[in-house]
VOTOR-292247 format. One record per atom (N, C-alpha, C): residue number from 1; residue in three letters; y, z, x. Coordinates in steps of 0.001 Angstrom, whole numbers. Example, Ala and Ser with C-alpha at 12.3 -4.5 7.8 and 13.67 -1.06 7.14 Angstrom:
2
pos,code,y,z,x
1,ALA,-5690,7800,13190
1,ALA,-4500,7800,12300
1,ALA,-3300,7800,13200
2,SER,-2250,7080,12850
2,SER,-1060,7140,13670
2,SER,30,7870,12900
END
This chain:
149
pos,code,y,z,x
1,ASP,180103,70783,23899
1,ASP,180864,71973,23246
1,ASP,179873,71615,21244
2,GLY,179363,70239,21609
2,GLY,179314,69615,20005
2,GLY,180209,69178,19446
3,ALA,181647,69242,20419
3,ALA,182979,68911,18914
3,ALA,182702,67593,18326
4,LEU,183524,66963,17521
4,LEU,183555,65569,16550
4,LEU,184141,64735,17585
5,HIS,183297,63643,17671
5,HIS,184733,61872,18294
5,HIS,183458,61104,17862
6,LEU,184603,60319,18677
6,LEU,184791,58906,18502
6,LEU,183342,58006,18479
7,ALA,182387,57320,18732
7,ALA,181641,56548,19514
7,ALA,181641,55066,18115
8,PHE,180676,54190,19139
8,PHE,180073,52976,17758
8,PHE,178544,52752,18202
9,SER,178226,52218,18168
9,SER,176325,51198,18373
9,SER,176130,49984,18312
10,VAL,176554,49388,18953
10,VAL,176387,47713,19513
10,VAL,174843,47547,18814
11,LEU,174244,46590,18080
11,LEU,173414,46111,17833
11,LEU,173195,44438,17642
12,LEU,172547,43896,18887
12,LEU,172490,42532,18127
12,LEU,171300,42015,18052
13,TYR,171500,40531,17446
13,TYR,170007,40099,16634
13,TYR,170105,39313,16855
14,ARG,169251,38111,16508
14,ARG,169249,37297,16152
14,ARG,168075,36393,15618
15,GLU,168053,35532,14822
15,GLU,166778,34671,13559
15,GLU,166194,33730,14559
16,THR,165081,33944,14407
16,THR,163844,32612,14713
16,THR,162551,32734,13689
17,ASP,162283,31446,13992
17,ASP,161512,31326,12949
17,ASP,160662,32348,12105
18,ASN,160676,33421,12887
18,ASN,158942,34359,12401
18,ASN,160312,35564,11959
19,GLY,161402,35500,12142
19,GLY,161816,36751,11211
19,GLY,163384,37645,12184
20,ARG,164357,37849,11488
20,ARG,165359,39205,12861
20,ARG,164225,39653,13913
21,GLU,164510,39212,14740
21,GLU,164144,40658,15972
21,GLU,165386,40887,15914
22,PHE,165457,42280,17195
22,PHE,166251,43105,17216
22,PHE,166875,43392,18904
23,LEU,167636,42994,19396
23,LEU,168042,43706,21074
23,LEU,168064,45230,21188
24,MET,166664,45684,21479
24,MET,167050,47322,22121
24,MET,166724,47524,23307
25,GLN,167269,48362,24241
25,GLN,167731,48902,24832
25,GLN,166219,50681,25401
26,GLN,166524,50954,26274
26,GLN,165401,51902,26952
26,GLN,166348,52712,27855
27,ARG,166937,53342,27180
27,ARG,167930,53819,28291
27,ARG,166941,54571,29684
28,ALA,168145,54139,30244
28,ALA,167333,55005,31569
28,ALA,167257,56192,32126
29,LEU,166047,56428,32855
29,LEU,165532,57842,32481
29,LEU,166911,59085,33409
30,GLY,167653,58602,33721
30,GLY,169039,59271,34569
30,GLY,170168,59353,33928
31,LYS,169860,59024,33234
31,LYS,171099,58665,31824
31,LYS,171011,60891,31794
32,TYR,172363,61225,31272
32,TYR,172407,62155,30756
32,TYR,172019,63110,29302
33,HIS,171617,62150,28480
33,HIS,170635,62938,27733
33,HIS,170024,61670,27261
34,SER,168799,61246,26302
34,SER,168090,60662,26215
34,SER,167284,59453,26554
35,GLY,167258,60061,28078
35,GLY,166816,59231,28510
35,GLY,164864,58796,28592
36,GLY,164526,57359,28139
36,GLY,163433,57387,28687
36,GLY,163444,56879,26998
37,LEU,164057,57108,26111
37,LEU,164360,56915,24473
37,LEU,164691,55705,24450
38,TRP,163941,55324,23160
38,TRP,164835,53186,22885
38,TRP,165492,54007,22174
39,THR,166816,52953,21569
39,THR,168223,52606,20964
39,THR,168340,51530,20847
40,ASN,169323,51454,19661
40,ASN,170582,50014,19786
40,ASN,170332,49238,21315
41,THR,171447,48044,21054
41,THR,171460,47523,22427
41,THR,172486,48084,23845
42,CYS,173615,48655,22395
42,CYS,174451,48902,24142
42,CYS,175066,50306,22745
43,CYS,175932,51396,23536
43,CYS,176197,52054,22788
43,CYS,177550,53355,23572
44,SER,178429,53271,22855
44,SER,179209,54208,23899
44,SER,180825,55342,23189
45,HIS,181691,55211,24246
45,HIS,182970,55972,23012
45,HIS,184282,55316,23368
46,PRO,185567,53663,22280
46,PRO,185706,53757,23237
46,PRO,187637,54855,23725
47,ARG,188035,53875,24838
47,ARG,188489,54409,26115
47,ARG,189804,54142,24413
48,GLN,191385,55262,24905
48,GLN,192532,55081,24352
48,GLN,192640,53799,24417
49,GLY,193632,53412,22600
49,GLY,194110,52187,22307
49,GLY,192890,51225,22477
50,GLU,191686,51656,22849
50,GLU,190856,49857,22707
50,GLU,190480,50203,21140
51,SER,189962,48860,20825
51,SER,189207,49181,19760
51,SER,188114,49508,19175
52,MET,187202,49332,18260
52,MET,186095,49749,18767
52,MET,185084,48133,19083
53,GLU,185504,47270,18719
53,GLU,185076,45909,19147
53,GLU,185804,45327,20532
54,GLN,186615,46370,20890
54,GLN,187304,45952,22633
54,GLN,186117,46846,23329
55,ALA,185771,47725,22707
55,ALA,184759,48686,23461
55,ALA,183663,48993,23406
56,GLY,182717,47623,22023
56,GLY,182039,47077,22559
56,GLY,180945,45932,23281
57,ILE,183017,45521,23509
57,ILE,181802,44136,23959
57,ILE,181994,44141,25394
58,ARG,183052,45284,25924
58,ARG,183174,46126,27142
58,ARG,182348,46978,27954
59,ARG,181198,47786,26477
59,ARG,180184,48228,27406
59,ARG,178389,47299,27093
60,LEU,179075,45910,26129
60,LEU,177794,44956,26353
60,LEU,177401,44941,28095
61,GLY,178678,44412,28397
61,GLY,178710,43788,30169
61,GLY,178736,44914,30692
62,GLU,179164,46205,30469
62,GLU,178598,47823,31306
62,GLU,177599,47503,31339
63,GLU,176728,47504,30428
63,GLU,175492,48376,29899
63,GLU,174159,47688,30631
64,MET,174458,46326,29424
64,MET,173552,45008,29740
64,MET,173986,44453,29830
65,GLY,174969,43322,30509
65,GLY,175316,42355,31761
65,GLY,174618,40817,31005
66,ILE,175699,41560,29572
66,ILE,175868,40401,28485
66,ILE,177517,39989,28428
67,SER,178295,38656,28446
67,SER,179175,38761,28029
67,SER,179440,37147,27439
68,GLY,178757,36985,26899
68,GLY,178727,35608,26400
68,GLY,179142,36082,24379
69,VAL,178971,37420,24313
69,VAL,179580,38118,22823
69,VAL,180602,37958,23244
70,SER,181853,36884,22259
70,SER,182840,37323,22151
70,SER,184078,38032,20328
71,GLN,182814,38259,19219
71,GLN,183088,39101,18837
71,GLN,182031,40099,17655
72,LEU,182444,41261,17206
72,LEU,181326,42026,16919
72,LEU,181642,42311,15330
73,GLU,181030,42203,14341
73,GLU,181337,43138,12821
73,GLU,180799,44720,12953
74,ASP,182174,45345,12132
74,ASP,181655,46666,12637
74,ASP,181241,47100,10958
75,ILE,180210,47194,10309
75,ILE,179895,47208,9074
75,ILE,179540,48301,8197
76,ALA,179709,49536,9290
76,ALA,179773,51217,8596
76,ALA,179936,52113,9953
77,THR,180255,52774,9089
77,THR,180019,54445,9558
77,THR,178810,55526,9335
78,PHE,179060,56714,9500
78,PHE,177919,57559,10237
78,PHE,178852,58929,10892
79,LEU,178423,60004,10131
79,LEU,178351,60854,10860
79,LEU,176814,61832,10847
80,TYR,177040,61945,11955
80,TYR,175765,62801,13038
80,TYR,176677,63932,13865
81,ARG,175092,65297,13069
81,ARG,175034,65738,14671
81,ARG,173881,65890,15235
82,ALA,173842,66173,16095
82,ALA,172327,65785,16826
82,ALA,172140,67575,18280
83,GLU,170597,68199,17915
83,GLU,171034,68444,19259
83,GLU,170129,67369,20700
84,LEU,170466,66884,21121
84,LEU,169781,66757,22476
84,LEU,169114,67542,23563
85,ASP,168661,67053,24808
85,ASP,168454,67964,25648
85,ASP,168784,67539,26744
86,ASN,168839,68205,28263
86,ASN,170558,69415,28713
86,ASN,171158,70110,28199
87,GLN,170396,70548,26914
87,GLN,171807,71384,25831
87,GLN,172896,70614,25607
88,LEU,172408,69716,25392
88,LEU,173977,68532,25042
88,LEU,173280,68236,23634
89,VAL,174787,68444,22140
89,VAL,175259,68055,20804
89,VAL,176129,67000,20805
90,GLU,175565,66524,20362
90,GLU,176421,65348,20040
90,GLU,176182,64799,18652
91,HIS,178204,65218,17721
91,HIS,178728,64788,17021
91,HIS,179654,63653,16807
92,GLU,179180,62864,16332
92,GLU,180280,61449,16793
92,GLU,179978,60969,14638
93,LEU,180984,60370,14590
93,LEU,181243,59034,13429
93,LEU,181197,58030,14486
94,ASP,180331,57664,14187
94,ASP,179815,56526,14733
94,ASP,179969,55451,14298
95,HIS,180566,54355,14461
95,HIS,180602,52514,13757
95,HIS,179645,52084,13944
96,ILE,179467,51560,13323
96,ILE,177588,50279,13784
96,ILE,178977,49266,14307
97,LEU,177943,48508,15334
97,LEU,178934,47419,15447
97,LEU,177733,46304,15862
98,VAL,177768,44803,15143
98,VAL,176753,43302,15220
98,VAL,177242,42685,15360
99,ALA,176275,41839,15942
99,ALA,176486,39808,15939
99,ALA,174856,39070,16044
100,CYS,175073,38349,15570
100,CYS,174388,37836,15538
100,CYS,174098,36511,16731
101,VAL,173325,36197,17466
101,VAL,173023,35552,18478
101,VAL,172107,34606,18882
102,SER,172162,34062,20103
102,SER,171233,32939,19485
102,SER,170728,32964,21897
103,GLU,171439,32318,22125
103,GLU,171323,32416,23810
103,GLU,171834,33416,24661
104,LEU,171393,34289,25011
104,LEU,172236,35501,25797
104,LEU,172034,35579,27125
105,GLY,172251,35956,28702
105,GLY,172309,35902,29607
105,GLY,171606,37796,29392
106,ILE,171151,37892,30214
106,ILE,170413,39582,30009
106,ILE,170637,39728,31547
107,GLU,170949,40780,31406
107,GLU,170976,41226,33545
107,GLU,171063,43191,33403
108,PRO,170318,44258,33009
108,PRO,171135,45662,32417
108,PRO,171593,45684,33704
109,ASN,172430,46976,33634
109,ASN,172391,47576,35364
109,ASN,171348,49030,34874
110,SER,170808,48605,35695
110,SER,169267,49636,36175
110,SER,170145,50930,36355
111,SER,170922,52000,36460
111,SER,171411,53568,36332
111,SER,171732,53521,34500
112,GLU,171924,52270,33790
112,GLU,171987,52369,31833
112,GLU,171214,52720,31736
113,VAL,170284,51341,31696
113,VAL,168662,50721,31052
113,VAL,167533,50567,31786
114,MET,166378,51189,31574
114,MET,165432,51278,32250
114,MET,164663,50415,31378
115,GLY,164606,49343,30816
115,GLY,163875,48279,29891
115,GLY,164406,48113,29138
116,TYR,163981,46913,28689
116,TYR,164860,45538,27252
116,TYR,163576,44795,26617
117,ARG,163761,45143,25336
117,ARG,162947,44236,24453
117,ARG,163900,43398,23550
118,TRP,163610,42433,23184
118,TRP,163384,41613,21364
118,TRP,162453,42420,20874
119,TRP,162387,43475,19812
119,TRP,162004,43847,18558
119,TRP,162147,43598,16941
120,PRO,160867,42699,16874
120,PRO,160946,42115,15892
120,PRO,161700,42916,14642
121,GLN,161804,42951,13596
121,GLN,161823,43971,12170
121,GLN,161471,44557,11648
122,ALA,159927,43433,11569
122,ALA,159078,45064,11175
122,ALA,158435,45981,11367
123,GLU,157822,45047,12799
123,GLU,157836,46033,14237
123,GLU,158477,47126,14424
124,LEU,159617,46795,14344
124,LEU,160707,47748,14722
124,LEU,160817,49478,13323
125,GLU,160759,48655,12044
125,GLU,160848,49968,11514
125,GLU,159441,49841,11164
126,GLN,158569,50062,11235
126,GLN,157145,50922,11124
126,GLN,157442,51552,12450
127,ALA,157667,50959,13655
127,ALA,157156,51797,14533
127,ALA,158624,52819,14666
128,VAL,159469,52807,13669
128,VAL,160508,53788,13602
128,VAL,160213,55080,12883
129,ASP,159771,54497,12130
129,ASP,159045,55359,10915
129,ASP,157320,55997,11572
130,SER,156495,55894,11695
130,SER,155704,55956,12830
130,SER,155478,57112,14060
131,ASP,156098,56346,15075
131,ASP,156873,57416,16046
131,ASP,158435,57462,16665
132,PRO,159327,58082,15500
132,PRO,160511,58486,15576
132,PRO,160727,59051,17200
133,GLU,159878,59346,17683
133,GLU,160393,60062,18947
133,GLU,160374,59458,19983
134,GLN,160279,58543,19438
134,GLN,159713,57168,21596
134,GLN,162249,56512,21180
135,PHE,162343,57564,20321
135,PHE,164060,56011,19870
135,PHE,165243,57790,19467
136,THR,166118,57195,20024
136,THR,166964,58314,20381
136,THR,168206,59229,18849
137,ALA,168548,60157,18633
137,ALA,168589,60727,17167
137,ALA,169116,60191,16680
138,TRP,170528,58751,16482
138,TRP,170604,58184,15831
138,TRP,170648,57410,15525
139,PHE,169446,56234,16335
139,PHE,168886,55030,16531
139,PHE,169223,54942,15028
140,PRO,167709,56032,14306
140,PRO,167107,55010,12505
140,PRO,168274,55201,11827
141,GLN,169338,55914,12052
141,GLN,170579,56265,11183
141,GLN,171347,54813,11447
142,VAL,171403,54446,12441
142,VAL,172468,52550,12446
142,VAL,170989,51268,12009
143,LEU,169769,51410,12628
143,LEU,168582,50319,11556
143,LEU,168892,50160,10444
144,ALA,168996,52162,9576
144,ALA,168974,51671,8462
144,ALA,170420,50895,7827
145,ARG,171376,50858,8019
145,ARG,172617,50730,8050
145,ARG,172739,49521,8389
146,THR,171945,48740,9385
146,THR,172134,47061,8804
146,THR,170637,46886,8030
147,LEU,170319,47144,7920
147,LEU,168674,46567,7037
147,LEU,170075,46232,5443
148,VAL,170124,47333,5378
148,VAL,170576,47437,3669
148,VAL,172062,45738,3595
149,ARG,172821,45463,4827
149,ARG,173906,44490,4330
149,ARG,173374,43300,4005
END
């Protein structure tokens, strides 16, 4: 119904000889909204009594099968409202949680994720600009706020 609620978006990145790369996921087609679209590493909503960081670490495990991240940095928040598929309205105060990582074991949950990739920053920025419909409604704001830090 579009009620405002708390959310978080985790975006993991790594530094390579060729520059920064972001770990992106392609949402499973069976997700309740935005199936098949590319987005940040994982996202969800905190449970009652759970900090944003705890929630982000939990969802990294649940969605991406990642257990090697012990700390996330809450770098920004933004408010957005979007009318999505399935007649769903998202109205969220979204916290952006980031971490720089090196070696990761990644075993995505197939009911959550249909694909993933490390996306070089310049290519990702170009794709968001030239083909935004392949990304979730919130991702361009997550990326923009991550790049300015």
